[in-house]
N, C-alpha and C positions, 0 to 999 in steps of 0.2 A: 516608626516602623513602616508606615506607608511609603515614605520617601526611600527607605532602604530597599524595600521590595520592588519599587518601580524601576530602580537602577540595576536590579539583579539580572544577570544574563542566564537565561534558562537554556539548557542544552538537552535536546531530545535525541535519544538513540533507540533504535528498534531492539527490544529485548527478546521478543518472540513473535512468531507469526502462526496463525491457524489458517491454512490455505487449502484449496482443493487438492487432493492427492489421488482420488479414485472416482472415475466417472462411468464406471461400468466396464465389463469385460472380465478377464481372467484374474484370479487371486490365488496366490500360493504362499505357504508358510515354510520357512527354512527348517531344515532338519534339526538344528539346535534350538528351534522354537524361540528365537530372539528377534526375528525380522519377518515382516509381512511384505510381499512383493505384489504390486497391483498396477494395472495399466491406467494411464491417464492421457488419452490422445496419442501423441507421438513419443511419449515417455513411459518408462517403467520406474515407479517410485519405490524406494525402500524405506519402510517405516520401522523404526525401532520400538518394540513393544513396551519396553520399560519406561521410556520417556515420551512416547507419542510423537516424536519429531521425525521429519524426513531427513535422513542422514546421507542418503545417496540417491542419485538419479541418473539414469542412462537415457539417451535420446538419439534418435536417428537423425543424421545430418539432412536428409531429404525432407524432413518434417512430415513424412507420411505416417498415417496412423498405424500403430502396432496391432496386428490382428491376433497374435498369440505369442506366448513365451514359455520357457521352461527353465527351472533351476535344477542343477544336478544334485544328486542325493548327497554328495559330500559338501554341498554349499559353496563350491569353488567357482563354478562356471554358470553363466547365464547366457541363453541363446534366445534371440528375439526374431520375429518374422513380421514384415511390414507389407503394406499393399503394393509396394514396389517390387515384390517377389524376391526380396533379399533376405538372407539369413545372416545374422551378425552374432558373433561370439564375443562375450564381454568379460573382462576382469571388473566385476561390478563394484568392488570396493574402491577401485581407482577411477571408475567411470571411463575405462579405456577399452576401446574396441580392438581386440587382438586378431580377429579374422572375420572376413565376410565372403559370402559366396552366393551364387544364384541357387534358388530353391528348386529349380527344374520344374516345379509345378507350373501349370499354365494359368492358374488362378491363385488367389491368396491362400495361405495356410490357415486352417481353422482350428487345429489342435496340435499340441506338442507334448512330449513326455520323455524323460530319461529312464533308463533301466537302473537297477540298484547298484551296478558297478560304475555308473557315470561315464561309460564309454560309448554306449549306443543311444542315439537320439532318433525318435520316431516322429514324423510329421504327417498329419492328415490334412489333405487339401480339399478345397471346394470342387476340385475336378474329379473326386471319387477315387483318388489314388493315395497310397501310403508309401512313404519313402523312409528308409532307415539309413542313418549316417554314422560312420565311425568318426567321432570327434577327435580322436587321438591321431589317427593316420590320415584324416581329412579326405574321405571318399565316401560315395554312396554305396551301401552294401546290398540293399534290397529295393525293389520297386514292386509293390504289391497292388494288383489290380483286381477288381471284382465288386467293389462296393458301389452302391447306387446313390448318387448325389453327394452332398457334403458329408465328409467324415468329421463329425463333431466330437468324437470321443476315441482316444487311443490310450491304452494302459498295458504295461508289461505285467506278466505273472510274477509275483514276488519271489518264486523259486527260479533262480537264474539257470539252473541245470535243465529246466524244461524248454527254455528258449521259445516261449510262447508270447504272442501279442494279441490282445483283445481290442476290438474296435466296434464302433457302431456308426451307422449312417441313417439316411432318411428312410430306409426300408424297415426300420424298427427292429432289425435283427442284431444279434451279438455274434460277430465273427471271431473265430479262434484261428490264428495264423501260426503255422509251424515254420520257424525261421531257418531250420535246417534245409527244408525243401522249398521254402518260399511259397507254400500252398496254404489255402484255407482248408483246414481239416474238419471244421464243423461250424454250423450256424445255429445259434440258440434262439428259438422262436417262442416268445411268450407275450411280448408287449405289442400293443396296438398303437402306440405313440412313441415319440422319440425317447430313447434311453438316455437318462441324464447322468447316472452315476453308477459306479461299481465299487464294491468293497469285498476284500478277501479275508477269509478266516486266518488266524495265526498259522495253522498248519498247511494252508493253501489248498485244502480239499473241498472247501465250500466257498460259495460266492453269493452275494445278494446284489441284485440289480434293481434300480428304481426308474420310474418313467412318469411322464405327464398323463398317462392313462389311469392314474390313481391306484396303481397296484405296485407291489414289490414282489419279486420272485427270488426264492431261495434255490440255488443250483448245487447239484452234486457234480463236481468237476471230474471225478473219476469216471462216472457213467455218462457225464454230459447230459443229464436229465434234470428237469425241474422237480424239486422235492415238494415245494409248497408255494402256492400263490396267495399272497396276503393282501386283501383289499384295505387300503389306507384312507380312502375317501377324500383325498386331496392330491393335487398335482405335486409330485415329489421331485425336488431338485438335487437333494443330497441324502446319502445313506452311509452309515458307519456301523460296522459290527463292533459291539462292546466287548472289551477284554473279559474273559472268564475268570481271570485270576484276581480281579479287584472286587472288593466288597462294595456292591452297589445297592444295598438294601434300601437306601433312602429314596431311590427311584423305583423301588419294588421289583428289583431283580433278585429273586430268591432261589433260583436253581442254577445249575451249571449248563443248562441248555443254551442254545444259541439265541442271543438277543441282539437286536439292532435298533438304532435310533434314526428317525427320519426328520427332515426339514423340508417344508414346502409352502404352498400358497396360503395356508392359514396363519403362518407367522409364528408357530409354536413348535417346540421340540416334543416328540412323542416316542416312547419306548415300546417296542413290540417283542413278543415272544414268538419265535419262529415255529415251534412245534404246535402251538395252539392257534396261531394267527390272531392273537389277542393283544390289544393295546393295554399295557399294564401301568403306564404312567403318562400323564399329559402335563406339560409345563403350565404353570399358573401365570396368567397375564396380570399386569398391574391393574388396580381397581379402576383407574381412570381410562383404561384402554379397552374399548368394546371389541368383542370378538367379531371376526369377519363372517358375513353371511354367505350363503351359497352363491348369490348373484354377483357379489363384488369380489370374489376370490381371485378372479383373473386380473383385476386391476388393484388389488390390495397392495398399498405401498409398504406394508409390513411383511410381505411375503419374503421367504428366505430363498436365496439363489445358490448358496454354497454351504457345505458343512465339512469341517475338518476335525480330525482327532489328533490331539497333542499328547502322546503317551508319556513323555518324560515328565510333564508337569500335571498330568491328569486333568486336562482341560479340553473343552470343545470350543470351536470357533465357528461362527456363522456370519454370512454376508446377507444383508437385506436388499430389497429392491430400491430402497432409498439411499443406497451406497453407504450404509453403516456397517461397521465390523464389530461384532460383540464376542467377548471371551467369557465362557462359563466354566466354573469350577466344579469338577465332579467330586463326590457323587451327588451333591444336592442341587446341581445346576443353578447355582447362584451367580448372578451377573458380577463379574470381576472387573472388566474394563469394557469401554465402548468408545470407538473412534468413528468420527463423522468424516466420510470421504468427500462429500460434496454438500455444501450448505445452501446453494442457490443464492439469491440476492439477500444481503444482510440489511435489514430495515432498522434495527436498533441494537445497541449493546450497552451493558452496564456492569460495573464491578459489583461483586457480591461476596458475602461471607466475612469471617473474621480475618482481619488483615488484608482484605481484598484479594483473597486467595482464589476466587472463582470469578468467572464472568457469565452472565446470562445473555443469550442472543436470541433475537427474534428474526427469523428468516422468512422467506416467501412461502411459508407453510403454516399449518395450524398447530405445529408443535413448537415448544420452546426448548432450547438446548443450553445446558449448564456445563461449562468446561472448567475442569480443574487445571489451573495454569501450570502447575508443576509437572503433570504427566500428560496433559492434553486429553485425558479421559473425559468422556462426555456422558451426561445424564439427560435423557430425552423426556420432556414433560408433556403429557397428553391431557387435554381438557377442553381447549377451544375447538370449535368445529369449522372454523374458517381462518383465513390468514391473520396472524398476530401482527399488529401494526406498530406498537410502541410499548415501552416499559418505563418504570421508574422504581427507585429503591428508597426505602425508609432510612432514617438516620443511622440506625445500628447495623444495617447491612444484612441482616438475616431475614428480613421481610421485604417482599417486593410485589408490585402489582403489574398487571398486563391488561391490554384491551385489544379487541380484534374486530374483524369485519362481521363476526357473528352477533354484533350489537351487545356484547357482554363485557364485563370487567371481572377479573379474577385476582385474588390475593394469594401469594404463595409463601411458604415458610421453609427455611433451610435449617436442618438440625445441625447445631454447632459441633457435635461429636462425630456423627456418621457422615455428614455432608449430604444426606438424602433430602430431597425437596418434595413437598406435597402441597396440594391445593387446600387452603383453609377457609376460603370465603369466595363467593361469587355473587354477581348481581347483574340484572338486565333491566332495561327500561328505555333505552334509546330506540328510536325508530329507524336508525340508519347506522352505518359503520362507525365505530368509535375509534377516532384517529389520534387522540392525544390523552395523556393521563399524567397526573402529578400527585405525589404523596405529601402528606403533612410533614413539616420539618422539625417541630419541637418534639413531638412524640407520635406514635402510630395511632392516630385518632380518626383520620378521615382520608379519603382520596377524592380528587376532582378530575372530571373527565370532560372532554369536548368531542363533539360528534359532527358528522356530515349532515345531521338534521338541524344544524345551526344553534344547538343549545349546549349549555354547560350544566353539569350536575355535580353535586357534592354528596358523597356517600360516607356515612358514619360507620366506623368499624367497631365490632364488639371488643370489650376489654380483654377477653381471653381468647382471641381468635387464633393465637399461636399455640394454644394448648391442644393436647391430644383429643381427638374426637372427630365428629363429622364435619361436613362443609357448611359453614354458616351462610345464610342467605342475606344479602345486603339490600337495603332500600335507600332510595335517594331522599335526603333531608331537604334538598333545595334543587329546583330546576328553573333555569332562566333562558329565555330566547335572547341569545347574546349577539348574534351577527346576522347579516343578510345572506352570507354564504358559508361554506364549510369552515368549521373551527379546526385549524391546523395544529394549534399548540395551546397548552395551558401551563401555568406555573404558579406555585404557592410561595408566598414571601417567607423569609426566614423566621418571622414571628407568628406565622399561621393566621394573620389577620387580613391579608390581601390576596387577591387572585388576579392574575393577568391572563388575557386570552388574545391570541392572534388568529386572524382569519384570512380567507381568500378574498374578502371584500376590501383588502388593502389597509385595514385599520387594526390597531391593537387597543384593548380596553382594560381598564383597571376596575376591579370590583372589591367590595367590602364583604368580608366573611363574618363580621362581628354580630350581625343580626340573627335572631332566632328563626331558623327555617327559611331564610331569604338570602338572596345575593343581590346587593344594591350597587348600581353603577356609580363610580366616582369620577370618571373622565375617559376621554378618548384620545389616543395618540394617532395623529394624522401626518402623513408625509411620505410614506412609501408609494412608489408608482405602480407596484404590482403586489400580489398577495403576500401576506406575512407568513413565513414558514416557522419561526421559532421565537419564543419569548423567554427571558431569564432575568431574575432579580439579582442585584448585586448583594453579596453577603455582608458588605460593610457600609455602603452608601445608599441613599434614597434615590436610586436610579434603576431604570429598566433597560435591558438590551433586547433588541429585536433584529431579526434578519428577514430578508425578503427575496422574492424572485427577481427584483430589479438589480440584484448583484451587490447590494450594500447591506451593511449592518449599522444600526443607529443606537444611540444612547439617549434616553429620555429622562427628564426630571419628573419625579412623582408628585412634586408640589404644584407646579404650574403646567405640567404635561407638554413642555416645550422640548424640542430636539436640542440636545447639548453637543453632540458630536456625530459625524457621519464617517464611516470607515469604508473606503472604496479600494478594491484591489482584486476581487474575484472576477473571473470572466463570465460567470454564469450565476445561477441562483445560489444564494447562501442558505444552506439548509439547517444548520445547527449553530448555537452559540453557547458558551459557558464562560464563567469567570474563573480565573486562576490567579495565583500569586497574591492571595488574600484580597482579591477584588481590584488589583491594580492593572491587570492585563486581561485580555479577551482571547479566547480561542474560537475560531470560526471554521466551518467546513462547508464545502460547496459542491455543486454539480460538476465543477471542473476537476474534481479529484484531489483538490489541494486542501490542506489544513494550514491556516495562517494564525500567527501569534501577533497580537496588537498591544502596544503600550498605550493605555488610555490617556496618560498625561500628555504625551507628545503626539498622539493621534497618528502613529506610524506603525507600519508592519515591520517587525523586527526579525521575523523568522517565517519561512515557508517550508512546510513538510510535504514532500511529494512521494507518497507511498502507494497510491492507488491509481487505477486507470479509469475509474468510473465514479459515479456519485458517492459521496461519503455521507451516508445517512446516520451512522452511529458515531457519537462523540461523547466521551465521558472521562472525567478525571477522578482519581482516587481521593479518598477523604484526606489523605496527608499531602496531596498534590505531588507525590513522588512517582506516580504512574499515570499513563493515559492510554485509553483504548479507542481505536477507530474501526469502523466496519463499513464496507462499501458494497455497491451493487456488483462488483467483480468477484464476490464471494470470499474476499480476503478479510481477515481480522488481524489487526496489528496492535500489539501491546508495546508501548513506548516507556522507557525509563526516563525520568526527568531529573536532571542534575542542576543544582543551584550553584552557579559559578561566582561565589562571593567568598569573603575571608573565612566564613564559618563552615561552608559546605565544600569548598574546592581547595585542594592542596596540590599545587603544581609540582611536577617532577623536577629533578635537578636540571635535566636537559631543557625543559620548558622555561625554567627560571633563568638559566644562562642565556637562552635566546631572547627573552624579554629584556634582560639587562643590556645585551648587545644592541638590540633595536632602540632602546631608550638612550643609550650612550651616543649613538650616531646623531640623534637629534639634539642631545645635550651639547655635543661638540659643535654642531651647527649654531646653536643658540649662543654659546660662548664666543665663537669666532665672529658672529654677526655683531654682538655687543662690542667686541674689540674694534671693529671697523667704525662703529658709531662714535666711540671715544676718540679715535684718532682723527676724525674729520672735523672741519670747522662748521660753523652754523650754516654757511651757504650750501655746503654739500650734504649737510645732515639729512635734509629732506630726500635727496636723491638716493641715499643708502638706507633709508629707514625701513624699506620693505625689500631688502635683498632676498633673492631666491636661494634655495638650498644649493643649486648647482653653481651659482655665482660664488658663494662662500667657499665651497669645496675647491673651485678652481683658483681662488686667491690664496688659499692655505693648503696646497696639495700635500706638503710634507707632514703636517699634523695628521691628515687623513691616511697617508701612507704608513705612518707609524701605527695607527690604529688597525689598519688592514693587515699589517704584518703580524699583529698579535691575534687577530680574529679573521684570518684570510678566508677560510671556507665560508664562514657566516656572512662576510661582506659580499662575496660572489653570489651566495644563495639569495640574499636579499636583493642584490642587483637583478638577478634573473626574475624574481617575483615582481619587483617594481616594473620591470620592462614589459610585463604582460598587460599592463594597464596604461591606456593613453594618458591618464591623469598623472601618473608617476613616472612615465618613461623618460622625461627630461632629467629627473634625479638619477635614474639608472644610467643614462648616457653620460651624465657628468662624472659619476663614479668610474664608469668604464674609460672615459677619456683620461682621467687622472692616472688610472692604472696602466693604460697602454702608453701614455706619454712618458712616465717616469720610471717604468719598470721594463727591463729587457724581456723578450718573450720566454727565454729559458727560465728566468726566475719566476715568471708568472705561471708557467706550466708546472712548476714544482708545488704550487698550492694544491691541497687535497681536493680532488673532484673538479679541478680547473677545466679539464677537457669537456666533461659532461655539461658543466655550467656554461661554458662558452658556446657549445653547440646549442644549448637552449636559448641563448641570446640571439642567435642568427635569424631565425624565422620572424620573430617579433620585430627585430631591428629593421629587417627588410620591409615589413609591413608599415612600420612608422615612416620609413623613408619614402615609400610609395605614397602614403597619405600626405606627407609634406610636399612631395613633388606635385601632386594634384592641386594642393592649396597654392603653391607658387605659380603654377600655370594659370589658375583662376585669377590670382591677383595681378599677374602680368597682363592678362586679357582685359581686366577691369581698368588698369592703368592706361592701356592703349586706347580703350574707348573713351576714357576721360580726356586724354590728350586730343583725340579727334574732335570731341565735342567742344573743347576749349578753343581750338584753332578755327573751327567753323563759326564760332560766335565772336571772333576777334574784331572784324570791321564794324559790326554793329556796336560793339562796346566802345570803339574809338569815337563813333558818331555820338553815342550817348554821353561820352566824356566831354566832347566839344560843345554840344547843345545844352546839356543840363549841368554845367559846372556850377551854376548858382544853386541848382536844386540840391547838389550834394552837400552844400553848406548847411541846408536846412533839414538834412536827413535825420530821422529819429535815431538817436544813439542806441536805443534798445534794439531796433531792427538790425543795426550793424552787428551788435553782439550776437543776435540770433543767427545771422548769416555766418559769423565766424564759428559759432558752435556747430552749425550744420556742416561746415567745411571740415571741422575737426572730426566729426562723427564719420564722415566719408573717408577721411584719411586713416582713421584708426582701423578700418577694415582691410587696409592694404599696407603691408610693411614696406613695400617698394615704392610708396608714393613720394612725390616730389616735396610735399609739405614736410614729411619726416626728415628728408635730407636738408631742407631749408632750416629747420630748427636746430639740427646738429651743427650746420655750418655757422649759424648765428652764434651759437654757444662757443664754438671754437674761435671765432673772430674776437669775441670778448676776452678770451683768456690769452691767446697767443698771437692773434692777428693773422694767422695763416691756417691752412687746412691740415687736419690730423687724421680724420676718419677716411675709410675707403671711399665713401660717397663724395669726398671733397677733392677727388682727383680731376674733376672737370675744370674747365677754363672759367675766367671771370665773366666772359660773355654769357655763359650758361647760367651763372649765378644771377647776373642782372636779368636774364630772361625769366628766371624763377621768380624774382621779386616783382617783375612786371606782371607775371601770371597771377601772383597773389593779389596784386592790386586790381587786376581785371576781374578776378573771381569775386572779390569783395564788392565790386561795383555792379555785379549782375543783379537784375531784379529778383525779388524774393521768389517769384514763381519759377524762374529758371534754376535757381539754386535748389529749390525743392524737387524739381524734375530730375536734376543730376543725382540728388541724394536717393530718390526713389529708384532710379536705374541702378545705382550702386548696390542698394540693398537687395 
């Protein structure tokens, strides 16, 4: 089994991504209530509510941030405004810009809206003007002046017959514009701070306005007077008038009088009765979520910034300051869906739930996020009071643990039926941030933690911690001063008897957990040059894997604590490591944004996954090894599907099978033809042809290859193009091309399917190979020239040496002569145009025929004699001179 898995080819493909889609700004929901439109820098992303996936995206070519946008009421047209003062009209389903024009505003557009007929577009600018555009006939219809400062709110009256536009700016008033006369007919004064939202009654005779001055005002639009001012005691960002025809008794709406709902700085929805100015219902917060105090309301991350009513589905939608979008079902205001627009830096991620249907994510915040992979709907867990640093999951997947900078550890349980997660246990005892945690593997009996206080702790869990009830308090059964610096990682062995720890002090340590109330040291792993980031036990062998900031991962023996293997390949710190393929392979992630797959047996990297642009902190494989999830500092979470390409898991298609047969048949043909050459040659020439190249065999048997290429013409040309892109295989490609061009007329060659495109693909790489060969030939000719000059310069000295030391040559050590000859052969091997190569070919031809047959043998006998003299002189050089020549050549 181990051998089989070691040779298995794992294929990783991105199955889904959870990436930032909203970083603040405007949000709008389509009229059919299927899509959410939201800004993200220079893009407008379209989120499908049912799947939670980004299905469309429009982006300005100039990369300028989008300041506002508006979707027409028929959901057909999207118009965006950017800082470049351009308005663009989009067919958003095709991400196609159909029209663009100058906004005429002198500064960026701050607000936009369509009328109910989807023909008029109003834009409010930071220059205090409002412009109306006929988007059908493409011209500006109105230029409304009179507002002071930024016009941050524009909205048409729902009754199109009135032709009225409402706006608000920094003067805190609400202006009513008559579009027939292009005049401001009234300014509604009631607020003392910015007006944030307007909501009209179904009959259009009443309106409720909200502001950051903590009041809401009910207006009679017939008399244009304020009917009631309702103090709401929070800065309100959104207000919606509730429909009177719906039974809303669950939120205590018992009369037909006007009721409205507000969303603001306290982060809760509240229902108000307009006639009595009384709050009749307040949304209940989760038990782990403390209410905001008066002091922190302005900076409350849970404050609500938008509120929408979805009448067709009887839902409400809110947007939080943390860029989360929540959908509530009326009348009970139960949370139906939640989408996270921006998660900040992902610090850890783990699979969770039955069948690994969810993932739990620790981001650069004090909340945990649990995503359902099918819908991308998110559940936010509150409990920690500072940044959560890392996570770990127990064997069954319904129980997991977290630790944070607040020096605490928490255990959470997911209900298998509802998917709801709640905190079931918590413990504190570390004196500094808890940066690592590991759960027991056999059963949910304990957790181990490592902290920046240089200690490791083991916490026992109660047997019924997952049962309904309160939060259990955990106490540490063992505490040990483990390292001299921060403990970055801890891991529990598969049998729950050992604990490994890795530290910033460059060491990893092995501990025994079998003692009662103690943790005893068994050994130390030394060898990393920088701090150890992660430790992980093998599921099948007695080995430990570690990663370090020195850019390496190491494999250690648990018996003698020696380093068995070192894996090098990352360009920066290696942050995480896990075992996959039943312990035969390693997955590592690093600060370089790469995830690498290593085969332990061969000690080589067999696959590199490049899906992130920043540090990959999170790395986890599912329990069946069929999925993997990664999370990085660029806020992206990627879920990978893992396919085993072996006879049991992978079934090739007919096309893939035929391609494989063709590829193998080419080399089978090469093997057969090569063997036939060996059989036909005598013993003397056997050695010469024993290692014939592919191109030599093809050139000697072109018609066999032509017959094969006639049967599989397109595949042969395609393989030729692929081979030609690699310098290692380009000679094979050129040999095939030479046979085809030599033995086939151009007309027949062009009849091959796809011949023109394949030949065009051959040209650029062939030119590159020719340039490389030309440079190599120039270099070799220069080397030959220098060699000839050095030989001529040493000629007279050599003749004197031959005359004076003729006796010494008789006593020369034969071994030194052999060394000189080998040195000469080494130099000649680097230069295909060397005279030594020509001399050997000439000598071979003299032995067979007594005359010259090769191209290099066209020289005269005097040149041959000179070559022989040159060889004799070179062999007679002192060893130091020969070494000098060899050094220069190299």
